[in-house]
N, C-alpha and C positions, 0 to 999 in steps of 0.2 A: 046610424047603427053600423058597428064594425063587426066583421067576421073574424073568427080565430081559426086558422088552418092548423090541423094537427097532422103530423106525418104518420102514415100507415105502414111505413117500411119498418120491418123488424131489424134490429142490429144483429149482425152475424155473431154466432157463438164461436169462441176459439177452440179448435180441435187439436192443437199442437201438443206434442209430448217431448220431453228431453230424449236425446239420442243415447243416453247412458248404456243400455244393454243391447241396443240394436246392432245387428251385423249388416252392413250396407255393401252393395256391389258397386264398384267404380263404374261411372258412366254419367251421361247427361239425361235427365228425366224431366218430362213435361208435367205440369200441374196447372189446374185452373179451378176457380171458385167464383161464385156469384152470390151476392146478397143485395136485395133492393136494386138501386141503380148502379151499384159498383160491381165490376167484373174484371178479373185479372187472369192473365196467362203468364206462366213463368217457365224458365228452364233452370234446373238446379244441377250443378256439377258436383258429384260425389267423388272424392279421391281419398284413399287410405282411411276409409270409414269416417270421413268428415265432410261437412258441407264446405266446399272450396269456393264456389261462386254461385250467385243467383242473378239471372237476367230477367228483367220484366219485358216480355215480348209485347204485351198489350195490356193497357189499364184504362178502363172506362170509368172515369170519376170526375166529379166537379172539382171541388176544392181538395180532394183527397190525394192529388198528385204529390203533395208535400210529404206524404207518408212514405213514399217509395224508398229513398236512400236511408233514412234513419231506421226503418224497419229491417231492411236488407242487412245493413251493418250490424244491427243488434242480433239478428238471427245467426249470422256468420260468427260473431264474437261469442255468443252464448251456446252455439251449436244446438239450438232448439228453435222450433217454429212458434213457441209460446213466449213472446216478449211483450214489453210494454207498448201500448198503442200511442200514436202521436196525437196530442191534444188537438181537437178540431178536425181530426181525420180518423176518428175511431173506427168507423165501419170500413174504410179503405184499408186501414192498418190490419184489421182482422181478416179481411178478404185476402190480402197478400200473405199473411201468416198461414191461412188455411190452404191456399194454392201451393205454397211451399211444402206444407205437411203432406198434401196429396202426392206431390212429386217424391218426397222422401219415402213414403209408403211403397212406391213402385220400386225403390232401390233395396228394400228389405229382402234378405235371404229368407227363404221359407224353410 
C-alpha cells in the first residue's frame, strides 16, 4: 500500500503593481515576505523614481534559489514587482516579488 503526500502549503499570491503613477523617494528600502517554507529579505535601491538595484539579503528556499536572478532582472527591466515566475520555483519567485513590492511601498510619497 503506497501513500500519497499532498502539500498543505499555499502558494503566495502576487501583490505587485506597476510603478506607473507612483512617486518614489530615493533611498534603499528593506522588504521581506514569507509563504510556506520560502522566506526572503531584500534591499531595493530607488533612484530617480526607478528601481535601480535589488539585493537579496537572505533567501530560505529549497530549489527556489534559481528564481533569484531571473526575477530580479525582470523586475528591474519592467519596473514592476509583478513579473513572470520561474518554472519550478513559482513560490520562491512570488515571495521575491512580494518582498520587493513591500520595499517599494516604503518608498512611496504620501
